[in-house]
Each structure stands twice: as C-alpha cells, then as structure tokens.
DRENBA-849596 format. One record per residue (C-alpha): x, y, z. Coordinates in steps of 0.2 Angstrom, whole numbers, padded with zeros to 4 digits, always signed. Layout:
<pts>
XYZ ...
</pts>
This chain:
<pts>
+0000+0000+0000 +0008+0016-0006 +0009+0029+0007 +0003+0048+0006 +0020+0053+0011 +0030+0044-0004 +0045+0052-0010 +0039+0049-0029 +0033+0066-0035 +0038+0076-0020 +0049+0091-0020 +0067+0089-0019 +0073+0105-0011 +0092+0102-0014 +0089+0098-0032 +0079+0114-0034 +0093+0123-0026 +0104+0117-0039 +0093+0122-0053 +0091+0139-0046 +0110+0141-0045 +0110+0139-0065 +0094+0150-0066 +0101+0164-0054 +0118+0161-0052 +0125+0163-0070 +0118+0179-0072 +0126+0185-0055 +0141+0179-0063 +0141+0188-0077 +0135+0204-0069 +0151+0202-0056 +0163+0199-0072 +0157+0214-0080 +0159+0224-0064 +0177+0217-0061 +0181+0222-0080 +0176+0240-0076 +0185+0240-0060 +0201+0233-0067 +0201+0245-0084 +0210+0259-0074 +0224+0245-0070 +0224+0238-0088 +0226+0256-0095 +0241+0260-0083 +0248+0244-0087 +0246+0243-0104 +0240+0226-0104 +0223+0217-0108 +0226+0204-0096 +0218+0214-0082 +0202+0213-0092 +0203+0196-0100 +0206+0185-0083 +0191+0191-0074 +0180+0187-0089 +0188+0170-0094 +0187+0164-0076 +0169+0169-0077 +0166+0158-0093 +0175+0143-0083 +0164+0147-0069 +0148+0148-0078 +0152+0132-0089 +0153+0124-0072 +0136+0131-0068 +0130+0124-0085 +0136+0108-0082 +0129+0106-0064 +0112+0112-0073 +0113+0098-0085 +0115+0086-0071 +0101+0092-0061 +0089+0092-0075 +0092+0075-0080 +0091+0069-0062 +0074+0078-0061 +0070+0069-0076 +0075+0052-0069 +0067+0054-0054 +0051+0061-0060 +0050+0076-0049 +0040+0091-0056 +0054+0102-0060 +0057+0100-0079 +0051+0118-0083 +0065+0125-0071 +0076+0112-0076 +0075+0119-0094 +0076+0138-0089 +0092+0134-0079 +0099+0126-0093 +0095+0138-0105 +0101+0154-0094 +0117+0145-0090 +0121+0141-0108 +0115+0159-0113 +0128+0167-0100 +0141+0157-0106 +0139+0163-0124 +0138+0181-0118 +0153+0179-0107 +0162+0173-0123 +0155+0188-0132 +0162+0199-0119 +0179+0194-0123 +0179+0202-0139 +0180+0219-0135 +0196+0217-0123 +0205+0208-0136 +0201+0220-0151 +0202+0237-0142 +0217+0245-0134 +0215+0245-0114 +0214+0264-0112 +0200+0265-0126 
</pts>
C-alpha cells in the first residue's frame, strides 16, 4: 500500500537549489565579471595590458560553464526521478548556456580594443 508521504513526486529542495544556481547564479556571475572588468580597466590602462580585463572574463566563462554542467546534471536527475521540476530545469539550462555565450562574446572587446580606449 502506497503511503501518502511517498517520495515519488515530492519536491526535492536540494535539487531545486542546484537548478536555481543555474537560473540565478549564471547571470550573477556575468554581472560580477562585467563589474570586475570595469574596475580593472584603470589598472589595464596603466599597465598597457589587456590581461587585467581578460582574466576575470575567462574565469567567469569557466565558472559559468561549470554551473551549466551542474544544471544539465540536475535537469537529468529531475527527469529520472520524475520530480515536477522539468520547466525549472529547462530554464536553468537555458540561462546558464546563454550566459556562457554572453561571456564568450564579452571577451571580444578586450581583445580588439586597446586598454585605454
């Protein structure tokens, strides 16, 4: 006899947390990377080196890619356990993937432009 408190179909808060990391964490990483680029632009101009702006952006790409991988794994786990989170999983996966693309596009300007421009 099935209990009314069975685990099937219940909300897994830990899994929801991982999915929310992809949904909210990826844009926060992008904003932090963007802010770090603005703050370090003065140092890049003083040193005449783009590395001050490129390093935080590349680090942001790596961290966001890790968040995207976590989102993929969490979405697959939610599908396997038939937890009612497929829409949140798709949103987290989409947002993390979009932020990887946005961060990759953000590296174009520091590569092309001179640090003092």
